[in-house]
KOLKOLBA-914151 format. One record per residue (C-alpha): residue in one letter; x, y, z. Coordinates in steps of 0.1 Angstrom, whole numbers, plus 2048, in hexadecimal, padded with zeros to 3 digits. Example, Ala and Ser with C-alpha at 12.3 -4.5 7.8 and 13.67 -1.06 7.14 Angstrom:
<recs>
A87B7D384E;S8897F5847;
</recs>
This chain:
<recs>
X7FB7FF804;X80C8237F6;X80B838815;X81C859824;X83785883B;X829866857;X81D843869;X83982C85E;X84E84A86E;X84085588D;X83F82F89A;X86382F891;X86A8508A1;X85583D8BF;X86181D8C0;X8888298BF;X88D81889D;X89881F876;X884824853;X89781E835;X89A831815;X8A58227FD;X8AE82C7D9;X89B8237BB;X8AD82A79A;X89A810785;X87B7F677E;X8957DB794;X8A07EF7AF;X87D7F47B3;X8747CD7B3;X8907C17C2;X8867E17E4;X8687D67E9;X86A7AE7E4;X8827B07FE;X8727C981C;X8517B6810;X85B798817;X86D7A183E;X8497B783B;X85F7D7845;X8557F8833;X86980C820;X86D82E80F;X87582B7EF;X88984E7E4;X88B8577BE;X8A08777BA;X89A88C79B;X8B5880786;X8A885C78F;X887867784;X89087E763;X8A385875B;X88884175D;X872859749;X85D86E766;X84A87677F;X82B865770;X83E846767;X84E843786;X83384179B;X81D82D785;X83881478A;X8368117AF;X81180E7AD;X8157F5792;X82B7E27A7;X8217E27CB;X8017D67BA;X80F7BD7A3;X8247AC7B9;X80B7AB7D9;X81D7C57F4;X8107C4814;X8227E0823;X824803823;X83781080C;X83B835807;X8468487E7;X8618637EB;X86F87D7D8;X8918827E4;X8A28A47E2;X8878B27D7;X8938D87C2;X8748E77C0;X8588F07C4;X84D8E77A6;X8608C67A7;X84D8C27C9;X82D8C97B7;X8368B479C;X8398957B5;X81C8977C6;X8028A17AA;X811880799;X80C86A7B6;X82E8677D2;X81D8687F3;X83D87B802;X8508987F4;X8798A47FD;X8768C97F5;X89E8D67FA;X8A28F87FD;X8C18F480E;X8D79097F9;X8C6924802;X8C893F81E;X8B092C83A;X896947837;X89093B813;X89991781D;X87191F834;X86693181B;X86691C7FC;X8658FA817;X842909829;X83390B801;X83A8E57F9;X8318DA81D;X8068EF813;X8098E77F7;X8118BD7FF;X7F88C1825;X7DD8CB80C;X7E28A57FE;X7F489281E;X80E88F813;X82E892827;X8498A9820;X8708AA82D;X8858C2826;X8A98C3833;X8BD8E2849;X8E78E9845;X8F38DB823;X8FB8AE824;X9128BB803;X9238977F3;X94288B7F2;X9638997D4;X9828877D4;X97D8767F3;X97A891804;X94F8A2815;X94E8BA804;X92E8DC804;X9258C9827;X9158E483B;X90D8DA85F;X8E78E3869;X8E28FD889;X8CE8EC8A6;X8BB90C8A9;X8B6911881;X8A58F1885;X88F8F78A1;X88491888D;X87D90586B;X8698EB87D;X85390688C;X85091A874;X8508FC854;X8378E6863;X8518CF852;X8478A6854;X86A89C85A;X88C8B285D;X8A78A484B;X8C58BB85F;X8E98B9851;X8FC8AA86F;X91B898860;X916881841;X91488981E;X90B8757FE;X92185F7ED;X9418497F6;X951851819;X97A84A816;X98384E83C;X96884E862;X94885E855;X94987B871;X920880880;X91589A899;X9098838B5;X90B8A58D0;X8F28B48AF;X8DC8998AD;X8DB88E8D2;X8CF8B98D7;X8B58B78B7;X8A489A8C2;X89E8A58E6;X88F8C68D7;X87E8BB8B1;X85F8AA8B9;X85E89F893;X876880882;X89B883876;X8A987B856;X8CF869853;X8D8879830;X8F886381D;X8ED840838;X90782A81B;X928826828;X91E834850;X929815867;X915804875;X91B80A89D;X91682E88D;X8F382787C;X8E781C8A0;X8F28338B0;X8DE84C897;X8C083889B;X8C383B8BF;X8C98648C8;X8A98648AD;X8B386088C;X89085187F;X89684B853;X8B7843843;X8C184A819;X8CF83180D;X8E18337EA;X8FE8307E5;X90280D7F4;X8EA7FA7D8;X8FC80A7C0;X91E7FD7CA;X90E7DB7D0;X8F77D97B4;X9197DD79E;X92B7C67AE;X90F7AF7A4;X90D7B9781;X9357BA77C;X93A79C78B;X92078976E;X92D798751;X950790752;X93F76F758;X92A77073D;X93578071F;X91C76F70B;X90077A71B;X8EF79A709;X8C6796716;X8C97B672C;X8AA7A9745;X8C978C74E;X8E27AA751;X8D47C0768;X8C47A677C;X8E6799785;X8EA7B07A2;X8CD7A97B5;X8D478F7CF;X8F17AD7D4;X8D77C97D8;X8BF7B47EE;X8DE7AA803;X8DE7CC80B;X8BC7D9813;X8BC7B782C;X8DB7C483B;X8D17E8844;X8A97DE84D;X8B87CC868;X8D17E9876;X8B27F9878;X8947E188E;
</recs>
């Protein structure tokens, strides 16, 4: 069943657990993630970036794909279809109008006041249609040449002000994680996370969840993280499976066999990540 993120994240937060957000990039990934989560009876958030939406053919294509798979695969768990890092009010509205049940508006590159104003506009539109909204304070950034770049750690006061004024449903505060492949130990600000948990009464989101050691993932969940985004590790695992298949089966040209050769690896990562969030 396609639902918004509110109920699953509230239950996770109340019980000191976490919901996995797995990014999808094509039909196969969507199918594999849904099958594994359904097998384990774990609710899931399917995140879709604007780049993936463009690659897959558009907002309506993605929406119809997910709804159809949930129906045809007899998926019995709650599934949230979520726009990841929506770059504008317009992109969030497109996602909502095409059937997405949750959106993230990422206006973190702007000043705090502008971020608040943009997020408020998305929240007003989304809440009128029972859609949940995630937003970012600070800037999570990425990795360039093995070095974290563009990271601006959030402040407690900014986060409190942001949540109060926007009425957003979930907050992704920049606490030191990054998107992409870490080189070296990720440095998460657990002191800030503790303060956020004690002062903000909505679910907190950790972006850049790939590559963070188990102990830090578990600690982050204990300190209030209710949603963790996973993408890079899925890409790496799938790539390893496909690469091995192609190297050993050079005569195979059926794209279905090539693409599906990463299935087992990808499902193993999904199961492993879910085990950390219980």
